[in-house]
BAFI-3210 file (N, C-alpha, C; in Angstrom, 3 decimals, decimal comma, padded with zeros to 6 digits):
// residues 73
n [1|2|3|4|5|6|7|8|9|10|11|12|13|14|15|16|17|18|19|20|21|22|23|24|25|26|27|28|29|30|31|32|33|34|35|36|37|38|39|40|41|42|43|44|45|46|47|48|49|50|51|52|53|54|55|56|57|58|59|60|61|62|63|64|65|66|67|68|69|70|71|72|73]
n.u [-097,609|-094,500|-091,535|-089,637|-086,888|-086,091|-086,496|-084,564|-082,237|-082,263|-081,547|-082,813|-085,445|-086,079|-085,848|-088,011|-090,232|-089,963|-091,376|-093,870|-096,042|-098,591|-099,725|-099,128|-100,999|-103,172|-102,603|-102,799|-101,510|-099,068|-098,983|-096,305|-094,227|-092,717|-089,960|-089,852|-089,464|-090,583|-093,546|-096,518|-098,334|-101,037|-101,105|-100,474|-102,620|-104,716|-104,066|-104,514|-107,147|-107,939|-108,999|-107,360|-106,131|-104,140|-102,124|-103,376|-104,728|-102,574|-101,402|-103,406|-103,563|-100,886|-099,617|-100,737|-099,449|-096,904|-096,970|-096,514|-093,741|-092,939|-092,885|-094,600|-097,345]
n.v [165,890|165,200|167,065|167,971|168,649|167,701|165,005|164,452|164,905|163,238|160,010|158,184|159,091|158,669|155,873|155,280|155,736|154,111|151,720|152,624|152,255|152,670|154,670|153,877|151,956|153,415|154,498|154,279|151,780|152,407|151,352|150,039|149,972|146,991|147,386|148,424|151,088|153,069|154,755|154,965|157,617|156,996|155,224|156,876|158,639|156,895|156,244|158,696|159,002|160,285|161,161|159,754|161,726|163,652|163,982|164,348|166,685|168,419|168,461|169,694|172,259|173,351|172,503|173,968|176,396|175,729|174,929|177,001|177,070|174,820|172,485|169,544|167,948]
n.w [-094,393|-095,895|-095,730|-098,518|-098,449|-095,942|-096,367|-098,291|-096,845|-094,611|-093,881|-092,198|-092,226|-094,917|-094,945|-093,308|-094,893|-097,007|-097,585|-098,307|-100,613|-101,337|-102,928|-105,489|-106,033|-106,763|-109,185|-112,656|-114,866|-117,342|-120,563|-122,420|-125,387|-126,838|-126,300|-123,800|-123,150|-124,782|-126,052|-128,066|-129,718|-129,672|-127,501|-125,331|-125,499|-124,903|-122,246|-120,919|-121,537|-123,855|-127,203|-129,902|-132,016|-132,542|-134,506|-137,008|-136,475|-136,049|-138,613|-140,071|-138,895|-138,450|-140,749|-142,835|-142,609|-143,402|-146,037|-148,043|-147,996|-149,207|-147,814|-147,117|-145,472]
ca.u [-096,808|-093,070|-090,768|-088,696|-085,512|-085,855|-086,428|-083,263|-081,130|-082,365|-081,662|-083,809|-086,760|-086,269|-086,092|-089,333|-091,281|-089,561|-092,401|-095,152|-096,320|-100,045|-100,103|-098,994|-102,242|-104,162|-102,118|-103,001|-100,270|-098,863|-098,483|-095,142|-093,874|-091,895|-088,626|-089,987|-089,108|-091,290|-094,987|-097,036|-099,306|-102,297|-100,980|-100,563|-104,004|-105,523|-103,743|-105,166|-108,556|-108,161|-109,174|-106,041|-106,150|-103,299|-101,332|-104,183|-104,987|-101,335|-101,191|-104,400|-103,306|-099,518|-099,273|-101,152|-098,424|-095,665|-097,129|-095,839|-092,291|-092,687|-092,970|-095,959|-097,658]
ca.v [165,779|165,212|168,126|167,417|168,850|166,763|163,669|164,332|164,971|162,260|158,620|157,506|159,476|157,920|154,474|155,136|155,805|153,241|150,712|153,264|152,119|152,726|155,563|153,135|151,222|154,339|154,979|153,358|151,363|152,893|150,293|150,430|149,130|145,863|147,765|148,811|152,486|154,006|154,625|155,643|158,668|156,330|154,646|157,990|159,112|155,920|156,392|159,885|158,984|161,213|160,595|159,806|162,403|164,843|164,131|164,931|168,074|169,159|168,668|170,670|173,607|173,778|172,185|175,069|177,428|175,267|174,659|177,977|176,837|173,603|171,310|168,985|167,095]
ca.w [-095,599|-095,598|-096,350|-099,496|-097,991|-094,841|-096,959|-098,955|-095,890|-093,524|-094,304|-091,359|-092,730|-096,177|-094,586|-092,704|-095,914|-098,111|-097,872|-098,644|-102,043|-101,494|-104,029|-106,741|-106,255|-107,316|-110,477|-113,763|-115,522|-118,702|-121,423|-123,210|-126,528|-126,384|-125,817|-122,409|-122,940|-125,651|-126,235|-129,249|-129,432|-129,331|-126,166|-124,382|-125,549|-124,172|-120,829|-120,399|-121,895|-124,958|-128,535|-130,534|-133,307|-132,549|-135,730|-138,068|-136,075|-136,290|-140,048|-140,550|-138,401|-138,713|-142,133|-143,714|-142,526|-144,016|-147,463|-148,898|-147,999|-149,959|-146,932|-147,109|-144,318]
c.u [-095,336|-092,391|-089,718|-087,250|-085,170|-085,711|-085,085|-082,121|-081,134|-082,569|-082,722|-085,232|-087,064|-086,588|-087,495|-090,461|-091,017|-090,648|-093,748|-095,359|-097,814|-100,478|-100,021|-100,248|-103,317|-103,773|-102,302|-101,651|-100,222|-098,270|-097,339|-094,995|-092,948|-090,493|-088,652|-089,694|-090,007|-092,780|-095,378|-097,992|-100,632|-102,256|-101,089|-101,993|-104,916|-105,305|-104,492|-106,645|-108,902|-108,456|-107,847|-106,105|-105,191|-102,521|-102,143|-104,521|-103,759|-101,156|-102,201|-104,030|-101,917|-099,138|-099,644|-100,110|-097,147|-095,786|-096,449|-094,316|-091,938|-092,729|-094,412|-096,116|-098,516]
c.v [165,944|166,322|167,504|167,522|167,873|165,345|163,437|164,213|163,862|160,837|157,886|157,857|158,748|156,466|154,270|155,154|154,881|152,254|151,307|153,244|152,228|153,628|154,836|152,332|152,101|154,854|153,888|152,996|151,916|151,765|150,834|149,517|148,022|146,242|148,236|150,273|153,476|153,709|155,335|156,742|158,053|155,746|155,733|158,516|158,178|156,050|157,565|159,969|159,976|160,455|160,789|160,410|163,599|165,039|164,775|166,386|168,940|169,441|169,655|172,089|174,103|173,562|173,285|176,174|177,023|175,090|175,712|177,761|175,566|172,338|170,836|168,077|165,939]
c.w [-095,234|-096,401|-097,269|-099,024|-096,876|-095,373|-097,639|-097,950|-094,844|-094,048|-093,477|-091,791|-094,039|-095,891|-094,021|-093,727|-097,100|-098,530|-098,281|-100,154|-102,328|-102,651|-105,374|-107,060|-106,896|-108,701|-111,518|-114,393|-116,944|-119,526|-122,267|-124,419|-126,035|-125,881|-124,363|-122,115|-123,675|-125,703|-127,519|-128,803|-128,997|-127,919|-125,088|-124,332|-124,765|-122,666|-120,210|-120,761|-122,994|-126,233|-129,261|-131,928|-133,351|-133,841|-136,842|-137,749|-136,369|-137,771|-140,628|-140,136|-138,778|-140,166|-143,104|-143,717|-143,251|-145,522|-148,360|-148,966|-148,763|-149,113|-146,928|-145,901|-144,779]
res [x|x|x|x|x|x|x|x|x|x|x|x|x|x|x|x|x|x|x|x|x|x|x|x|x|x|x|x|x|x|x|x|x|x|x|x|x|x|x|x|x|x|x|x|x|x|x|x|x|x|x|x|x|x|x|x|x|x|x|x|x|x|x|x|x|x|x|x|x|x|x|x|x]
***
């Protein structure tokens, strides 16, 4: 494994690993919205293999605490 400090300080070391893109072949692509920068909750959930229900869970748990203040979810 390459030492991070050595990699930062040595241009020749950086040049020697520049073409190493093999790890990218093992990483799944993250789909983005058309702007190329943002994702939805459902898109992130799909990437990680989760069920996309965090918003409803949040409103059930946190929303109950906010109702006495007049904020609704």
